[in-house]
Biotite code that builds the C-alpha atoms (Angstrom):
import biotite.structure as struc

atoms = struc.array([
    struc.Atom([100.355, 92.855, 70.119], chain_id="A", res_id=1, res_name="UNK", atom_name="CA", element="C"),
    struc.Atom([101.284, 90.479, 73.223], chain_id="A", res_id=2, res_name="UNK", atom_name="CA", element="C"),
    struc.Atom([98.862, 89.756, 75.893], chain_id="A", res_id=3, res_name="UNK", atom_name="CA", element="C"),
    struc.Atom([99.705, 91.274, 79.072], chain_id="A", res_id=4, res_name="UNK", atom_name="CA", element="C"),
    struc.Atom([98.574, 89.181, 82.171], chain_id="A", res_id=5, res_name="UNK", atom_name="CA", element="C"),
    struc.Atom([98.473, 90.888, 85.631], chain_id="A", res_id=6, res_name="UNK", atom_name="CA", element="C"),
    struc.Atom([98.484, 94.419, 86.932], chain_id="A", res_id=7, res_name="UNK", atom_name="CA", element="C"),
    struc.Atom([100.142, 97.017, 84.603], chain_id="A", res_id=8, res_name="UNK", atom_name="CA", element="C"),
    struc.Atom([102.460, 98.211, 87.470], chain_id="A", res_id=9, res_name="UNK", atom_name="CA", element="C"),
    struc.Atom([103.903, 94.540, 87.294], chain_id="A", res_id=10, res_name="UNK", atom_name="CA", element="C"),
    struc.Atom([105.306, 95.006, 83.702], chain_id="A", res_id=11, res_name="UNK", atom_name="CA", element="C"),
    struc.Atom([107.850, 96.858, 82.044], chain_id="A", res_id=12, res_name="UNK", atom_name="CA", element="C"),
    struc.Atom([108.072, 96.542, 78.126], chain_id="A", res_id=13, res_name="UNK", atom_name="CA", element="C"),
    struc.Atom([111.411, 98.346, 77.882], chain_id="A", res_id=14, res_name="UNK", atom_name="CA", element="C"),
    struc.Atom([113.234, 96.182, 80.202], chain_id="A", res_id=15, res_name="UNK", atom_name="CA", element="C"),
    struc.Atom([116.505, 94.926, 79.024], chain_id="A", res_id=16, res_name="UNK", atom_name="CA", element="C"),
    struc.Atom([118.395, 92.477, 81.325], chain_id="A", res_id=17, res_name="UNK", atom_name="CA", element="C"),
    struc.Atom([121.736, 90.912, 81.187], chain_id="A", res_id=18, res_name="UNK", atom_name="CA", element="C"),
    struc.Atom([122.275, 87.991, 78.704], chain_id="A", res_id=19, res_name="UNK", atom_name="CA", element="C"),
    struc.Atom([122.962, 85.746, 81.394], chain_id="A", res_id=20, res_name="UNK", atom_name="CA", element="C"),
    struc.Atom([119.774, 86.282, 83.380], chain_id="A", res_id=21, res_name="UNK", atom_name="CA", element="C"),
    struc.Atom([116.439, 84.480, 82.182], chain_id="A", res_id=22, res_name="UNK", atom_name="CA", element="C"),
    struc.Atom([113.157, 86.184, 83.540], chain_id="A", res_id=23, res_name="UNK", atom_name="CA", element="C"),
    struc.Atom([110.409, 83.684, 84.137], chain_id="A", res_id=24, res_name="UNK", atom_name="CA", element="C"),
    struc.Atom([106.675, 84.391, 84.512], chain_id="A", res_id=25, res_name="UNK", atom_name="CA", element="C"),
    struc.Atom([105.444, 84.007, 87.921], chain_id="A", res_id=26, res_name="UNK", atom_name="CA", element="C"),
    struc.Atom([101.725, 83.318, 88.167], chain_id="A", res_id=27, res_name="UNK", atom_name="CA", element="C"),
    struc.Atom([99.340, 86.030, 89.915], chain_id="A", res_id=28, res_name="UNK", atom_name="CA", element="C"),
    struc.Atom([98.933, 83.445, 92.939], chain_id="A", res_id=29, res_name="UNK", atom_name="CA", element="C"),
    struc.Atom([101.827, 80.880, 93.502], chain_id="A", res_id=30, res_name="UNK", atom_name="CA", element="C"),
    struc.Atom([102.300, 80.516, 97.218], chain_id="A", res_id=31, res_name="UNK", atom_name="CA", element="C"),
    struc.Atom([104.741, 77.533, 96.529], chain_id="A", res_id=32, res_name="UNK", atom_name="CA", element="C"),
    struc.Atom([107.028, 80.248, 94.656], chain_id="A", res_id=33, res_name="UNK", atom_name="CA", element="C"),
    struc.Atom([106.463, 83.169, 96.995], chain_id="A", res_id=34, res_name="UNK", atom_name="CA", element="C"),
    struc.Atom([105.938, 81.955, 100.630], chain_id="A", res_id=35, res_name="UNK", atom_name="CA", element="C"),
    struc.Atom([104.794, 85.300, 102.007], chain_id="A", res_id=36, res_name="UNK", atom_name="CA", element="C"),
    struc.Atom([101.459, 84.649, 100.245], chain_id="A", res_id=37, res_name="UNK", atom_name="CA", element="C"),
    struc.Atom([100.816, 82.061, 103.011], chain_id="A", res_id=38, res_name="UNK", atom_name="CA", element="C"),
    struc.Atom([101.786, 84.507, 105.565], chain_id="A", res_id=39, res_name="UNK", atom_name="CA", element="C"),
    struc.Atom([99.489, 87.055, 104.322], chain_id="A", res_id=40, res_name="UNK", atom_name="CA", element="C"),
    struc.Atom([96.576, 84.586, 104.404], chain_id="A", res_id=41, res_name="UNK", atom_name="CA", element="C"),
    struc.Atom([97.228, 83.637, 108.109], chain_id="A", res_id=42, res_name="UNK", atom_name="CA", element="C"),
    struc.Atom([97.237, 87.321, 109.035], chain_id="A", res_id=43, res_name="UNK", atom_name="CA", element="C"),
    struc.Atom([94.237, 87.886, 107.079], chain_id="A", res_id=44, res_name="UNK", atom_name="CA", element="C"),
    struc.Atom([92.554, 84.981, 108.723], chain_id="A", res_id=45, res_name="UNK", atom_name="CA", element="C"),
    struc.Atom([93.841, 85.598, 112.310], chain_id="A", res_id=46, res_name="UNK", atom_name="CA", element="C"),
    struc.Atom([93.783, 89.318, 112.430], chain_id="A", res_id=47, res_name="UNK", atom_name="CA", element="C"),
    struc.Atom([91.828, 91.069, 109.766], chain_id="A", res_id=48, res_name="UNK", atom_name="CA", element="C"),
    struc.Atom([89.038, 88.629, 109.077], chain_id="A", res_id=49, res_name="UNK", atom_name="CA", element="C"),
    struc.Atom([85.813, 90.396, 108.314], chain_id="A", res_id=50, res_name="UNK", atom_name="CA", element="C"),
    struc.Atom([86.698, 93.806, 109.488], chain_id="A", res_id=51, res_name="UNK", atom_name="CA", element="C"),
    struc.Atom([85.702, 97.030, 107.869], chain_id="A", res_id=52, res_name="UNK", atom_name="CA", element="C"),
    struc.Atom([88.277, 99.506, 109.588], chain_id="A", res_id=53, res_name="UNK", atom_name="CA", element="C"),
    struc.Atom([86.978, 103.060, 109.746], chain_id="A", res_id=54, res_name="UNK", atom_name="CA", element="C"),
    struc.Atom([90.304, 104.895, 109.839], chain_id="A", res_id=55, res_name="UNK", atom_name="CA", element="C"),
    struc.Atom([94.126, 104.509, 108.850], chain_id="A", res_id=56, res_name="UNK", atom_name="CA", element="C"),
    struc.Atom([94.701, 104.625, 112.616], chain_id="A", res_id=57, res_name="UNK", atom_name="CA", element="C"),
    struc.Atom([92.646, 101.454, 113.007], chain_id="A", res_id=58, res_name="UNK", atom_name="CA", element="C"),
    struc.Atom([94.502, 99.914, 109.961], chain_id="A", res_id=59, res_name="UNK", atom_name="CA", element="C"),
    struc.Atom([97.853, 100.533, 111.430], chain_id="A", res_id=60, res_name="UNK", atom_name="CA", element="C"),
    struc.Atom([96.565, 99.327, 114.898], chain_id="A", res_id=61, res_name="UNK", atom_name="CA", element="C"),
    struc.Atom([95.678, 96.071, 113.232], chain_id="A", res_id=62, res_name="UNK", atom_name="CA", element="C"),
    struc.Atom([99.008, 95.976, 111.446], chain_id="A", res_id=63, res_name="UNK", atom_name="CA", element="C"),
    struc.Atom([100.928, 96.355, 114.853], chain_id="A", res_id=64, res_name="UNK", atom_name="CA", element="C"),
    struc.Atom([98.762, 93.562, 116.001], chain_id="A", res_id=65, res_name="UNK", atom_name="CA", element="C"),
    struc.Atom([99.536, 91.179, 113.029], chain_id="A", res_id=66, res_name="UNK", atom_name="CA", element="C"),
    struc.Atom([103.428, 92.250, 113.520], chain_id="A", res_id=67, res_name="UNK", atom_name="CA", element="C"),
    struc.Atom([103.060, 90.905, 117.291], chain_id="A", res_id=68, res_name="UNK", atom_name="CA", element="C"),
    struc.Atom([101.175, 87.775, 115.998], chain_id="A", res_id=69, res_name="UNK", atom_name="CA", element="C"),
    struc.Atom([104.222, 86.974, 113.624], chain_id="A", res_id=70, res_name="UNK", atom_name="CA", element="C"),
    struc.Atom([106.761, 87.872, 116.487], chain_id="A", res_id=71, res_name="UNK", atom_name="CA", element="C"),
    struc.Atom([104.856, 85.781, 118.986], chain_id="A", res_id=72, res_name="UNK", atom_name="CA", element="C"),
    struc.Atom([104.361, 82.774, 116.994], chain_id="A", res_id=73, res_name="UNK", atom_name="CA", element="C"),
    struc.Atom([107.560, 81.849, 115.113], chain_id="A", res_id=74, res_name="UNK", atom_name="CA", element="C"),
    struc.Atom([106.493, 77.977, 114.679], chain_id="A", res_id=75, res_name="UNK", atom_name="CA", element="C"),
    struc.Atom([103.357, 79.034, 112.825], chain_id="A", res_id=76, res_name="UNK", atom_name="CA", element="C"),
    struc.Atom([105.223, 81.346, 110.557], chain_id="A", res_id=77, res_name="UNK", atom_name="CA", element="C"),
    struc.Atom([107.707, 78.601, 109.881], chain_id="A", res_id=78, res_name="UNK", atom_name="CA", element="C"),
    struc.Atom([104.971, 75.976, 109.227], chain_id="A", res_id=79, res_name="UNK", atom_name="CA", element="C"),
    struc.Atom([103.017, 78.286, 106.598], chain_id="A", res_id=80, res_name="UNK", atom_name="CA", element="C"),
    struc.Atom([106.339, 79.485, 105.017], chain_id="A", res_id=81, res_name="UNK", atom_name="CA", element="C"),
    struc.Atom([108.483, 76.630, 104.787], chain_id="A", res_id=82, res_name="UNK", atom_name="CA", element="C"),
    struc.Atom([108.434, 74.617, 101.788], chain_id="A", res_id=83, res_name="UNK", atom_name="CA", element="C"),
    struc.Atom([110.832, 71.391, 101.691], chain_id="A", res_id=84, res_name="UNK", atom_name="CA", element="C"),
    struc.Atom([112.644, 72.944, 98.698], chain_id="A", res_id=85, res_name="UNK", atom_name="CA", element="C"),
    struc.Atom([113.333, 76.072, 100.709], chain_id="A", res_id=86, res_name="UNK", atom_name="CA", element="C"),
    struc.Atom([114.455, 74.598, 103.651], chain_id="A", res_id=87, res_name="UNK", atom_name="CA", element="C"),
    struc.Atom([116.942, 72.319, 101.706], chain_id="A", res_id=88, res_name="UNK", atom_name="CA", element="C"),
    struc.Atom([118.416, 75.415, 99.934], chain_id="A", res_id=89, res_name="UNK", atom_name="CA", element="C"),
    struc.Atom([119.287, 77.198, 103.160], chain_id="A", res_id=90, res_name="UNK", atom_name="CA", element="C"),
])
């Protein structure tokens, strides 16, 4: 039996891909491969820090606040999500 790493819903034992595609293991936390991880860290730090929200309405209000933060701070978003290899590839 092969050891499974990560959440069950991140795996598919019956997946058959095209022969010309190679699937690579992506570590569970790899912000340099998945820049949105850094954006979520920024949102957690600036918007959701140490909050225990009491309702889904409160969660939605905080998410709206996070969206506004992202929209109003494009340079900050760029600074936490732009790795040199990504910028060079555009």
